[in-house]
C-alpha positions as CSV (number, residue, x, y, z in Angstrom):
1,M,-16.9,15.3,-7.2
2,T,-19.7,12.7,-7.0
3,W,-19.3,9.5,-5.5
4,L,-19.9,7.9,-9.1
5,R,-17.1,10.1,-10.4
6,R,-14.9,9.2,-7.5
7,R,-15.7,5.3,-8.0
8,H,-14.7,5.6,-11.6
9,L,-11.2,7.5,-10.6
10,V,-10.5,4.7,-8.4
11,Y,-11.3,1.9,-11.2
12,A,-9.1,3.7,-13.4
13,L,-6.3,4.0,-10.8
14,L,-6.6,0.7,-10.4
15,A,-6.6,-0.4,-13.9
16,I,-3.2,1.9,-14.6
17,S,-1.5,0.1,-11.4
18,V,-2.4,-3.3,-12.5
19,V,-1.2,-2.7,-15.5
20,G,2.1,-1.3,-14.6
21,L,2.7,-3.9,-12.0
22,F,2.1,-6.4,-14.7
23,G,4.2,-4.5,-17.4
24,L,7.0,-4.2,-14.6
25,V,7.3,-7.9,-13.4
26,L,6.6,-9.5,-16.5
27,L,8.3,-7.6,-19.1
28,P,12.4,-8.5,-19.5
29,V,13.6,-5.2,-18.5
30,G,15.4,-6.8,-15.1
31,N,18.7,-4.4,-16.1
32,L,16.6,-1.1,-16.3
33,L,14.8,-1.8,-12.8
34,W,18.2,-2.7,-11.4
35,R,19.2,0.9,-12.7
36,V,16.1,2.4,-11.1
37,V,17.0,0.7,-7.7
38,T,20.7,1.8,-7.6
39,W,19.4,5.5,-8.6
40,F,17.2,5.3,-5.6
41,H,20.2,4.0,-3.4
42,W,22.4,6.8,-4.8
43,A,20.0,9.4,-3.8
44,G,19.6,7.7,-0.6
45,Q,23.2,7.8,0.3
46,R,23.1,11.5,-0.7
47,L,20.5,12.3,1.6
48,G,22.1,10.8,4.6
49,I,21.0,7.1,4.7
50,P,23.3,4.5,6.0
51,K,25.5,2.7,3.7
52,S,24.1,-0.5,5.5
53,V,20.9,0.2,3.7
54,T,22.0,-1.7,0.2
55,P,20.0,-1.7,-2.8
56,T,18.5,-5.3,-2.5
57,W,16.7,-2.9,0.6
58,Y,15.4,-0.5,-2.0
59,E,14.4,-3.4,-4.1
60,A,12.4,-5.0,-1.2
61,G,10.7,-1.6,-0.6
62,L,9.9,-0.8,-4.3
63,N,8.0,-4.1,-4.4
64,I,6.4,-3.5,-1.3
65,V,5.0,-0.1,-2.8
66,L,4.0,-2.0,-6.1
67,F,1.5,-4.1,-4.1
68,A,0.5,-1.7,-1.5
69,V,-1.2,0.8,-4.1
70,P,-3.4,-1.9,-5.7
71,T,-4.5,-3.4,-2.6
72,I,-5.5,0.1,-0.9
73,L,-7.6,0.8,-4.2
74,A,-9.2,-2.8,-4.4
75,L,-10.1,-2.3,-0.6
76,L,-11.7,1.2,-1.5
77,L,-13.8,-0.4,-4.5
78,W,-14.7,-3.3,-2.0
79,P,-14.7,-3.0,1.0
80,W,-17.1,-6.1,1.6
81,V,-14.4,-8.6,0.6
82,R,-12.8,-9.8,3.6
83,R,-9.3,-8.3,4.0
84,W,-7.3,-11.7,4.2
85,V,-8.5,-12.6,0.9
86,W,-6.4,-9.7,-0.4
87,V,-3.4,-11.0,1.4
88,V,-4.1,-14.8,0.2
89,L,-4.4,-13.3,-3.5
90,A,-1.2,-11.0,-3.1
91,F,0.8,-14.0,-2.0
92,F,-0.3,-16.2,-5.0
93,V,-0.2,-13.5,-7.6
94,S,3.3,-12.7,-6.4
95,L,4.4,-16.6,-6.4
96,T,3.1,-16.7,-9.7
97,I,4.7,-13.8,-11.0
98,E,8.1,-15.1,-9.5
99,Q,7.4,-18.8,-11.3
100,I,6.6,-16.7,-14.5
101,Q,10.1,-14.3,-14.3
102,G,12.2,-17.5,-13.3
103,L,10.6,-20.1,-16.1
104,F,10.3,-17.6,-19.1
105,L,12.4,-14.2,-18.4
106,P,15.8,-13.5,-18.1
107,R,15.1,-12.7,-14.5
108,S,15.6,-14.7,-11.1
109,K,13.2,-15.7,-9.0
110,E,13.5,-14.6,-5.3
111,V,11.5,-15.6,-2.2
112,I,12.2,-12.2,-0.6
113,D,10.1,-10.6,-3.6
114,V,7.1,-12.9,-2.4
115,L,7.4,-11.9,1.0
116,A,8.1,-8.0,-0.1
117,N,4.9,-8.2,-2.2
118,T,2.7,-10.0,0.4
119,S,4.0,-7.3,3.1
120,G,2.9,-4.6,0.5
121,A,-0.7,-5.8,0.6
122,L,-0.5,-6.1,4.4
123,L,0.5,-2.6,4.2
124,G,-2.2,-1.2,2.2
125,I,-4.8,-3.0,4.3
126,A,-3.0,-1.3,7.3
127,I,-3.0,2.3,5.5
128,V,-6.6,1.6,4.6
129,S,-7.6,0.7,8.2
130,I,-6.3,3.5,9.7
131,I,-8.1,5.7,7.1
132,T,-11.6,4.2,7.1
133,Q,-11.8,4.0,11.1
134,P,-14.4,6.1,12.7
135,R,-13.2,9.2,14.4
136,T,-13.3,9.0,18.1
137,N,-12.5,11.5,20.6
138,Y,-10.5,9.4,23.1
139,L,-9.6,12.3,25.5
140,F,-13.2,13.9,25.7
141,P,-16.3,11.4,24.9
142,A,-18.9,13.0,25.3
143,T,-20.0,11.7,28.3
144,G,-17.0,11.7,30.3
145,H,-15.8,15.1,30.0
146,P,-15.5,17.0,33.3
147,E,-17.2,20.1,31.9
148,S,-20.2,18.2,30.2
149,A,-22.6,19.0,32.7
150,D,-21.9,22.8,32.5
151,D,-22.4,22.6,28.4
152,R,-26.2,21.2,29.1
153,R,-26.7,24.5,30.4
154,H,-25.8,26.4,27.5
155,P,-27.2,26.3,24.4
156,R,-25.3,24.5,21.5
157,G,-22.5,24.3,24.2
158,Y,-21.2,27.8,24.4
159,R,-20.0,29.6,27.2
């Protein structure tokens, strides 16, 4: 796959995730979303997750994922934009969404959702930072390995 095709694919995935995000948060589907959250809670308990992890925790987790994915894709498309800008943008978009939900939709506005969404942006930044960092061999750097002197005597480092 060429570089341009990959870029177009990331644009398409970003568009799908943003449309999905706004569809989930701006449509009056609160009851349906709560059913999904309770299903995740039920499935988690069947898998052995403690009962102390309530559906509210699952809802927060889904909010984190909801903002992590577009942040990852945006960082891959626009790596020159400073990372703190994405966090600020996620905070204000989340705040706006919660205001719209509280004023115009039959849904509640919650501070925990703003925190979870902003945390999702931070998680996305952390994932991209880990994925895109240069690979370094910390155990055996090229000049610090005890056997590096022997490798110079052998062509291509063969023994």
